[in-house]
PyMOL CGO cylinders between C-alpha atoms (Angstrom):
from pymol import cmd
from pymol.cgo import CYLINDER

trace = [
    CYLINDER, 102.06, 68.38, 85.34, 101.55, 70.63, 83.05, 0.3, 1, 1, 1, 1, 1, 1,
    CYLINDER, 101.55, 70.63, 83.05, 100.22, 73.86, 82.70, 0.3, 1, 1, 1, 1, 1, 1,
    CYLINDER, 100.22, 73.86, 82.70, 97.07, 74.54, 81.71, 0.3, 1, 1, 1, 1, 1, 1,
    CYLINDER, 97.07, 74.54, 81.71, 96.72, 75.45, 77.74, 0.3, 1, 1, 1, 1, 1, 1,
    CYLINDER, 96.72, 75.45, 77.74, 95.11, 79.34, 79.10, 0.3, 1, 1, 1, 1, 1, 1,
    CYLINDER, 95.11, 79.34, 79.10, 98.33, 81.31, 78.01, 0.3, 1, 1, 1, 1, 1, 1,
    CYLINDER, 98.33, 81.31, 78.01, 100.06, 82.68, 81.16, 0.3, 1, 1, 1, 1, 1, 1,
    CYLINDER, 100.06, 82.68, 81.16, 98.68, 87.17, 80.75, 0.3, 1, 1, 1, 1, 1, 1,
    CYLINDER, 98.68, 87.17, 80.75, 95.81, 85.42, 80.86, 0.3, 1, 1, 1, 1, 1, 1,
    CYLINDER, 95.81, 85.42, 80.86, 95.06, 83.04, 83.75, 0.3, 1, 1, 1, 1, 1, 1,
    CYLINDER, 95.06, 83.04, 83.75, 92.90, 84.64, 87.02, 0.3, 1, 1, 1, 1, 1, 1,
    CYLINDER, 92.90, 84.64, 87.02, 94.38, 85.54, 90.02, 0.3, 1, 1, 1, 1, 1, 1,
    CYLINDER, 94.38, 85.54, 90.02, 93.48, 82.75, 92.88, 0.3, 1, 1, 1, 1, 1, 1,
    CYLINDER, 93.48, 82.75, 92.88, 91.71, 84.18, 96.02, 0.3, 1, 1, 1, 1, 1, 1,
    CYLINDER, 91.71, 84.18, 96.02, 93.71, 84.30, 99.21, 0.3, 1, 1, 1, 1, 1, 1,
    CYLINDER, 93.71, 84.30, 99.21, 93.18, 86.11, 102.66, 0.3, 1, 1, 1, 1, 1, 1,
    CYLINDER, 93.18, 86.11, 102.66, 97.13, 87.31, 103.60, 0.3, 1, 1, 1, 1, 1, 1,
    CYLINDER, 97.13, 87.31, 103.60, 97.44, 86.47, 107.60, 0.3, 1, 1, 1, 1, 1, 1,
    CYLINDER, 97.44, 86.47, 107.60, 99.21, 89.16, 109.76, 0.3, 1, 1, 1, 1, 1, 1,
    CYLINDER, 99.21, 89.16, 109.76, 99.62, 88.32, 112.48, 0.3, 1, 1, 1, 1, 1, 1,
    CYLINDER, 99.62, 88.32, 112.48, 101.32, 91.35, 115.68, 0.3, 1, 1, 1, 1, 1, 1,
    CYLINDER, 101.32, 91.35, 115.68, 102.06, 89.71, 119.48, 0.3, 1, 1, 1, 1, 1, 1,
    CYLINDER, 102.06, 89.71, 119.48, 102.20, 92.03, 123.03, 0.3, 1, 1, 1, 1, 1, 1,
    CYLINDER, 102.20, 92.03, 123.03, 105.44, 93.26, 121.50, 0.3, 1, 1, 1, 1, 1, 1,
    CYLINDER, 105.44, 93.26, 121.50, 104.50, 94.28, 118.17, 0.3, 1, 1, 1, 1, 1, 1,
    CYLINDER, 104.50, 94.28, 118.17, 106.58, 91.81, 116.25, 0.3, 1, 1, 1, 1, 1, 1,
    CYLINDER, 106.58, 91.81, 116.25, 105.23, 89.60, 113.29, 0.3, 1, 1, 1, 1, 1, 1,
    CYLINDER, 105.23, 89.60, 113.29, 104.77, 85.83, 112.97, 0.3, 1, 1, 1, 1, 1, 1,
    CYLINDER, 104.77, 85.83, 112.97, 107.10, 84.73, 110.42, 0.3, 1, 1, 1, 1, 1, 1,
    CYLINDER, 107.10, 84.73, 110.42, 107.42, 81.52, 109.08, 0.3, 1, 1, 1, 1, 1, 1,
    CYLINDER, 107.42, 81.52, 109.08, 110.22, 79.56, 107.16, 0.3, 1, 1, 1, 1, 1, 1,
    CYLINDER, 110.22, 79.56, 107.16, 109.30, 78.06, 103.65, 0.3, 1, 1, 1, 1, 1, 1,
    CYLINDER, 109.30, 78.06, 103.65, 109.10, 74.09, 103.66, 0.3, 1, 1, 1, 1, 1, 1,
    CYLINDER, 109.10, 74.09, 103.66, 108.66, 74.07, 99.93, 0.3, 1, 1, 1, 1, 1, 1,
    CYLINDER, 108.66, 74.07, 99.93, 111.35, 76.99, 98.81, 0.3, 1, 1, 1, 1, 1, 1,
    CYLINDER, 111.35, 76.99, 98.81, 115.66, 75.86, 99.17, 0.3, 1, 1, 1, 1, 1, 1,
    CYLINDER, 115.66, 75.86, 99.17, 116.12, 79.20, 99.46, 0.3, 1, 1, 1, 1, 1, 1,
    CYLINDER, 116.12, 79.20, 99.46, 114.90, 80.56, 103.32, 0.3, 1, 1, 1, 1, 1, 1,
    CYLINDER, 114.90, 80.56, 103.32, 112.14, 82.31, 102.40, 0.3, 1, 1, 1, 1, 1, 1,
    CYLINDER, 112.14, 82.31, 102.40, 110.02, 83.34, 105.09, 0.3, 1, 1, 1, 1, 1, 1,
    CYLINDER, 110.02, 83.34, 105.09, 106.83, 84.66, 104.86, 0.3, 1, 1, 1, 1, 1, 1,
    CYLINDER, 106.83, 84.66, 104.86, 103.36, 85.70, 107.12, 0.3, 1, 1, 1, 1, 1, 1,
    CYLINDER, 103.36, 85.70, 107.12, 100.39, 82.93, 106.46, 0.3, 1, 1, 1, 1, 1, 1,
    CYLINDER, 100.39, 82.93, 106.46, 97.67, 82.77, 103.69, 0.3, 1, 1, 1, 1, 1, 1,
    CYLINDER, 97.67, 82.77, 103.69, 95.80, 80.95, 102.13, 0.3, 1, 1, 1, 1, 1, 1,
    CYLINDER, 95.80, 80.95, 102.13, 93.18, 80.24, 99.55, 0.3, 1, 1, 1, 1, 1, 1,
    CYLINDER, 93.18, 80.24, 99.55, 89.90, 81.63, 100.29, 0.3, 1, 1, 1, 1, 1, 1,
    CYLINDER, 89.90, 81.63, 100.29, 87.09, 78.78, 99.76, 0.3, 1, 1, 1, 1, 1, 1,
    CYLINDER, 87.09, 78.78, 99.76, 83.84, 79.33, 97.60, 0.3, 1, 1, 1, 1, 1, 1,
    CYLINDER, 83.84, 79.33, 97.60, 81.78, 80.66, 99.38, 0.3, 1, 1, 1, 1, 1, 1,
    CYLINDER, 81.78, 80.66, 99.38, 84.01, 81.51, 102.34, 0.3, 1, 1, 1, 1, 1, 1,
    CYLINDER, 84.01, 81.51, 102.34, 83.65, 84.96, 104.01, 0.3, 1, 1, 1, 1, 1, 1,
    CYLINDER, 83.65, 84.96, 104.01, 87.82, 86.70, 104.38, 0.3, 1, 1, 1, 1, 1, 1,
    CYLINDER, 87.82, 86.70, 104.38, 87.40, 86.61, 108.48, 0.3, 1, 1, 1, 1, 1, 1,
    CYLINDER, 87.40, 86.61, 108.48, 86.61, 82.52, 108.38, 0.3, 1, 1, 1, 1, 1, 1,
    CYLINDER, 86.61, 82.52, 108.38, 89.71, 82.08, 105.88, 0.3, 1, 1, 1, 1, 1, 1,
    CYLINDER, 89.71, 82.08, 105.88, 92.11, 84.04, 107.75, 0.3, 1, 1, 1, 1, 1, 1,
    CYLINDER, 92.11, 84.04, 107.75, 91.12, 82.09, 111.19, 0.3, 1, 1, 1, 1, 1, 1,
    CYLINDER, 91.12, 82.09, 111.19, 90.53, 79.05, 109.12, 0.3, 1, 1, 1, 1, 1, 1,
    CYLINDER, 90.53, 79.05, 109.12, 94.84, 79.45, 107.56, 0.3, 1, 1, 1, 1, 1, 1,
    CYLINDER, 94.84, 79.45, 107.56, 95.78, 80.37, 110.93, 0.3, 1, 1, 1, 1, 1, 1,
    CYLINDER, 95.78, 80.37, 110.93, 94.52, 77.10, 112.38, 0.3, 1, 1, 1, 1, 1, 1,
    CYLINDER, 94.52, 77.10, 112.38, 95.37, 75.09, 109.72, 0.3, 1, 1, 1, 1, 1, 1,
    CYLINDER, 95.37, 75.09, 109.72, 99.02, 76.52, 109.28, 0.3, 1, 1, 1, 1, 1, 1,
    CYLINDER, 99.02, 76.52, 109.28, 99.90, 77.52, 113.03, 0.3, 1, 1, 1, 1, 1, 1,
    CYLINDER, 99.90, 77.52, 113.03, 97.92, 75.26, 115.07, 0.3, 1, 1, 1, 1, 1, 1,
    CYLINDER, 97.92, 75.26, 115.07, 95.75, 78.50, 116.67, 0.3, 1, 1, 1, 1, 1, 1,
    CYLINDER, 95.75, 78.50, 116.67, 93.22, 81.01, 115.89, 0.3, 1, 1, 1, 1, 1, 1,
    CYLINDER, 93.22, 81.01, 115.89, 93.36, 82.49, 118.76, 0.3, 1, 1, 1, 1, 1, 1,
    CYLINDER, 93.36, 82.49, 118.76, 93.22, 85.77, 118.06, 0.3, 1, 1, 1, 1, 1, 1,
    CYLINDER, 93.22, 85.77, 118.06, 91.47, 89.40, 117.86, 0.3, 1, 1, 1, 1, 1, 1,
    CYLINDER, 91.47, 89.40, 117.86, 90.89, 91.02, 114.09, 0.3, 1, 1, 1, 1, 1, 1,
    CYLINDER, 90.89, 91.02, 114.09, 92.08, 94.31, 114.62, 0.3, 1, 1, 1, 1, 1, 1,
    CYLINDER, 92.08, 94.31, 114.62, 92.04, 95.66, 110.68, 0.3, 1, 1, 1, 1, 1, 1,
    CYLINDER, 92.04, 95.66, 110.68, 91.43, 94.60, 107.38, 0.3, 1, 1, 1, 1, 1, 1,
    CYLINDER, 91.43, 94.60, 107.38, 93.36, 95.97, 104.81, 0.3, 1, 1, 1, 1, 1, 1,
    CYLINDER, 93.36, 95.97, 104.81, 90.44, 97.39, 102.11, 0.3, 1, 1, 1, 1, 1, 1,
    CYLINDER, 90.44, 97.39, 102.11, 91.86, 96.47, 99.12, 0.3, 1, 1, 1, 1, 1, 1,
    CYLINDER, 91.86, 96.47, 99.12, 93.00, 93.50, 97.52, 0.3, 1, 1, 1, 1, 1, 1,
    CYLINDER, 93.00, 93.50, 97.52, 96.61, 93.14, 96.89, 0.3, 1, 1, 1, 1, 1, 1,
    CYLINDER, 96.61, 93.14, 96.89, 98.08, 91.33, 93.76, 0.3, 1, 1, 1, 1, 1, 1,
    CYLINDER, 98.08, 91.33, 93.76, 101.61, 89.92, 92.73, 0.3, 1, 1, 1, 1, 1, 1,
    CYLINDER, 101.61, 89.92, 92.73, 102.15, 87.70, 90.04, 0.3, 1, 1, 1, 1, 1, 1,
    CYLINDER, 102.15, 87.70, 90.04, 104.28, 84.04, 90.75, 0.3, 1, 1, 1, 1, 1, 1,
    CYLINDER, 104.28, 84.04, 90.75, 107.03, 83.38, 87.91, 0.3, 1, 1, 1, 1, 1, 1,
    CYLINDER, 107.03, 83.38, 87.91, 105.73, 82.00, 85.53, 0.3, 1, 1, 1, 1, 1, 1,
    CYLINDER, 105.73, 82.00, 85.53, 107.88, 78.36, 85.66, 0.3, 1, 1, 1, 1, 1, 1,
    CYLINDER, 107.88, 78.36, 85.66, 106.62, 78.23, 89.32, 0.3, 1, 1, 1, 1, 1, 1,
    CYLINDER, 106.62, 78.23, 89.32, 102.68, 79.30, 88.29, 0.3, 1, 1, 1, 1, 1, 1,
    CYLINDER, 102.68, 79.30, 88.29, 102.86, 75.62, 85.91, 0.3, 1, 1, 1, 1, 1, 1,
    CYLINDER, 102.86, 75.62, 85.91, 103.45, 74.17, 88.50, 0.3, 1, 1, 1, 1, 1, 1,
    CYLINDER, 103.45, 74.17, 88.50, 101.44, 75.27, 91.60, 0.3, 1, 1, 1, 1, 1, 1,
    CYLINDER, 101.44, 75.27, 91.60, 97.35, 74.50, 91.57, 0.3, 1, 1, 1, 1, 1, 1,
    CYLINDER, 97.35, 74.50, 91.57, 97.76, 72.89, 88.49, 0.3, 1, 1, 1, 1, 1, 1,
    CYLINDER, 97.76, 72.89, 88.49, 98.94, 76.17, 86.96, 0.3, 1, 1, 1, 1, 1, 1,
    CYLINDER, 98.94, 76.17, 86.96, 95.25, 77.20, 86.75, 0.3, 1, 1, 1, 1, 1, 1,
    CYLINDER, 95.25, 77.20, 86.75, 96.01, 80.76, 87.83, 0.3, 1, 1, 1, 1, 1, 1,
    CYLINDER, 96.01, 80.76, 87.83, 99.23, 83.50, 87.29, 0.3, 1, 1, 1, 1, 1, 1,
    CYLINDER, 99.23, 83.50, 87.29, 99.68, 84.66, 91.06, 0.3, 1, 1, 1, 1, 1, 1,
    CYLINDER, 99.68, 84.66, 91.06, 97.46, 85.65, 93.91, 0.3, 1, 1, 1, 1, 1, 1,
    CYLINDER, 97.46, 85.65, 93.91, 94.41, 88.42, 94.82, 0.3, 1, 1, 1, 1, 1, 1,
    CYLINDER, 94.41, 88.42, 94.82, 95.16, 88.79, 98.64, 0.3, 1, 1, 1, 1, 1, 1,
    CYLINDER, 95.16, 88.79, 98.64, 92.83, 90.66, 101.65, 0.3, 1, 1, 1, 1, 1, 1,
    CYLINDER, 92.83, 90.66, 101.65, 94.94, 91.26, 104.56, 0.3, 1, 1, 1, 1, 1, 1,
    CYLINDER, 94.94, 91.26, 104.56, 94.01, 90.94, 107.90, 0.3, 1, 1, 1, 1, 1, 1,
    CYLINDER, 94.01, 90.94, 107.90, 96.01, 92.19, 111.04, 0.3, 1, 1, 1, 1, 1, 1,
    CYLINDER, 96.01, 92.19, 111.04, 95.23, 90.93, 113.82, 0.3, 1, 1, 1, 1, 1, 1,
    CYLINDER, 95.23, 90.93, 113.82, 96.73, 90.44, 117.62, 0.3, 1, 1, 1, 1, 1, 1,
    CYLINDER, 96.73, 90.44, 117.62, 98.01, 87.02, 118.51, 0.3, 1, 1, 1, 1, 1, 1,
    CYLINDER, 98.01, 87.02, 118.51, 95.68, 86.54, 122.16, 0.3, 1, 1, 1, 1, 1, 1,
    CYLINDER, 95.68, 86.54, 122.16, 97.87, 83.23, 123.07, 0.3, 1, 1, 1, 1, 1, 1,
    CYLINDER, 97.87, 83.23, 123.07, 101.17, 82.67, 124.58, 0.3, 1, 1, 1, 1, 1, 1,
    CYLINDER, 101.17, 82.67, 124.58, 103.69, 80.83, 121.87, 0.3, 1, 1, 1, 1, 1, 1,
    CYLINDER, 103.69, 80.83, 121.87, 103.39, 77.62, 123.17, 0.3, 1, 1, 1, 1, 1, 1,
    CYLINDER, 103.39, 77.62, 123.17, 100.08, 77.81, 121.50, 0.3, 1, 1, 1, 1, 1, 1,
    CYLINDER, 100.08, 77.81, 121.50, 101.63, 77.72, 117.98, 0.3, 1, 1, 1, 1, 1, 1,
    CYLINDER, 101.63, 77.72, 117.98, 102.28, 74.60, 116.41, 0.3, 1, 1, 1, 1, 1, 1,
    CYLINDER, 102.28, 74.60, 116.41, 103.66, 74.59, 113.04, 0.3, 1, 1, 1, 1, 1, 1,
    CYLINDER, 103.66, 74.59, 113.04, 103.57, 70.63, 113.21, 0.3, 1, 1, 1, 1, 1, 1,
    CYLINDER, 103.57, 70.63, 113.21, 100.04, 70.55, 111.86, 0.3, 1, 1, 1, 1, 1, 1,
    CYLINDER, 100.04, 70.55, 111.86, 98.29, 68.17, 109.41, 0.3, 1, 1, 1, 1, 1, 1,
    CYLINDER, 98.29, 68.17, 109.41, 99.78, 69.56, 106.36, 0.3, 1, 1, 1, 1, 1, 1,
    CYLINDER, 99.78, 69.56, 106.36, 102.90, 71.67, 107.30, 0.3, 1, 1, 1, 1, 1, 1,
    CYLINDER, 102.90, 71.67, 107.30, 103.87, 74.74, 105.91, 0.3, 1, 1, 1, 1, 1, 1,
    CYLINDER, 103.87, 74.74, 105.91, 106.56, 76.30, 107.88, 0.3, 1, 1, 1, 1, 1, 1,
    CYLINDER, 106.56, 76.30, 107.88, 109.17, 74.64, 108.76, 0.3, 1, 1, 1, 1, 1, 1,
    CYLINDER, 109.17, 74.64, 108.76, 110.27, 77.30, 110.98, 0.3, 1, 1, 1, 1, 1, 1,
    CYLINDER, 110.27, 77.30, 110.98, 108.72, 80.22, 112.84, 0.3, 1, 1, 1, 1, 1, 1,
    CYLINDER, 108.72, 80.22, 112.84, 109.52, 83.21, 114.70, 0.3, 1, 1, 1, 1, 1, 1,
    CYLINDER, 109.52, 83.21, 114.70, 108.50, 86.84, 115.97, 0.3, 1, 1, 1, 1, 1, 1,
    CYLINDER, 108.50, 86.84, 115.97, 110.25, 89.65, 113.50, 0.3, 1, 1, 1, 1, 1, 1,
    CYLINDER, 110.25, 89.65, 113.50, 110.21, 93.15, 113.68, 0.3, 1, 1, 1, 1, 1, 1,
    CYLINDER, 110.21, 93.15, 113.68, 107.34, 94.50, 110.24, 0.3, 1, 1, 1, 1, 1, 1,
    CYLINDER, 107.34, 94.50, 110.24, 110.35, 95.79, 108.43, 0.3, 1, 1, 1, 1, 1, 1,
    CYLINDER, 110.35, 95.79, 108.43, 112.75, 93.13, 108.85, 0.3, 1, 1, 1, 1, 1, 1,
    CYLINDER, 112.75, 93.13, 108.85, 110.17, 90.62, 106.85, 0.3, 1, 1, 1, 1, 1, 1,
    CYLINDER, 110.17, 90.62, 106.85, 109.84, 93.15, 103.64, 0.3, 1, 1, 1, 1, 1, 1,
    CYLINDER, 109.84, 93.15, 103.64, 113.95, 91.15, 103.22, 0.3, 1, 1, 1, 1, 1, 1,
    CYLINDER, 113.95, 91.15, 103.22, 113.24, 88.01, 104.41, 0.3, 1, 1, 1, 1, 1, 1,
    CYLINDER, 113.24, 88.01, 104.41, 110.33, 87.24, 102.07, 0.3, 1, 1, 1, 1, 1, 1,
    CYLINDER, 110.33, 87.24, 102.07, 110.85, 86.19, 98.40, 0.3, 1, 1, 1, 1, 1, 1,
    CYLINDER, 110.85, 86.19, 98.40, 111.27, 89.01, 96.11, 0.3, 1, 1, 1, 1, 1, 1,
    CYLINDER, 111.27, 89.01, 96.11, 107.60, 89.05, 93.85, 0.3, 1, 1, 1, 1, 1, 1,
    CYLINDER, 107.60, 89.05, 93.85, 106.03, 89.04, 97.24, 0.3, 1, 1, 1, 1, 1, 1,
    CYLINDER, 106.03, 89.04, 97.24, 108.09, 92.02, 98.19, 0.3, 1, 1, 1, 1, 1, 1,
    CYLINDER, 108.09, 92.02, 98.19, 105.87, 94.87, 97.31, 0.3, 1, 1, 1, 1, 1, 1,
    CYLINDER, 105.87, 94.87, 97.31, 102.93, 93.17, 98.66, 0.3, 1, 1, 1, 1, 1, 1,
    CYLINDER, 102.93, 93.17, 98.66, 104.65, 93.06, 102.07, 0.3, 1, 1, 1, 1, 1, 1,
    CYLINDER, 104.65, 93.06, 102.07, 106.25, 96.52, 101.69, 0.3, 1, 1, 1, 1, 1, 1,
    CYLINDER, 106.25, 96.52, 101.69, 102.42, 97.61, 101.29, 0.3, 1, 1, 1, 1, 1, 1,
    CYLINDER, 102.42, 97.61, 101.29, 100.57, 95.27, 104.17, 0.3, 1, 1, 1, 1, 1, 1,
    CYLINDER, 100.57, 95.27, 104.17, 103.58, 97.08, 106.45, 0.3, 1, 1, 1, 1, 1, 1,
    CYLINDER, 103.58, 97.08, 106.45, 102.63, 100.43, 105.72, 0.3, 1, 1, 1, 1, 1, 1,
    CYLINDER, 102.63, 100.43, 105.72, 98.64, 99.78, 105.77, 0.3, 1, 1, 1, 1, 1, 1,
    CYLINDER, 98.64, 99.78, 105.77, 99.05, 98.51, 108.94, 0.3, 1, 1, 1, 1, 1, 1,
    CYLINDER, 99.05, 98.51, 108.94, 101.51, 100.62, 110.82, 0.3, 1, 1, 1, 1, 1, 1,
    CYLINDER, 101.51, 100.62, 110.82, 99.32, 102.62, 112.89, 0.3, 1, 1, 1, 1, 1, 1,
    CYLINDER, 99.32, 102.62, 112.89, 98.83, 99.46, 114.90, 0.3, 1, 1, 1, 1, 1, 1,
    CYLINDER, 98.83, 99.46, 114.90, 102.64, 98.79, 114.77, 0.3, 1, 1, 1, 1, 1, 1,
    CYLINDER, 102.64, 98.79, 114.77, 103.23, 102.03, 116.32, 0.3, 1, 1, 1, 1, 1, 1,
    CYLINDER, 103.23, 102.03, 116.32, 100.02, 102.32, 118.93, 0.3, 1, 1, 1, 1, 1, 1,
]
cmd.load_cgo(trace, "trace")
């Protein structure tokens, strides 16, 4: 699939929700991506459909990616966070329409038990999952997401320590 004739630097960012899901031990959900040859772990995330609220997108994406949305919303990041995807990858994703993602991050507390998490969904994104210390996840992520992850960890730090 070829990229559109829009120069990379002029492409918009894809609207997306990021899910910072904490368990009762203040560990965050991390999924190992199926589509990445390197060992890349990330928090659930996904596009916001036209006309969909951030809250609705968050719960829908949780259900689609980890098989449950049994969680309580704790806090929404006040800003939209952006990251650029390396151009060769951006040219392949989403028909080359976007240069990266514009994300609204939502912190949630997982109210269920681990048996409710099922990454074997209709369109699986993760091959494995685990609960990790939030700061640890930064180094587990692909490099182009690490600045956003640092900002998310800083913004939601009070939720982790409380």
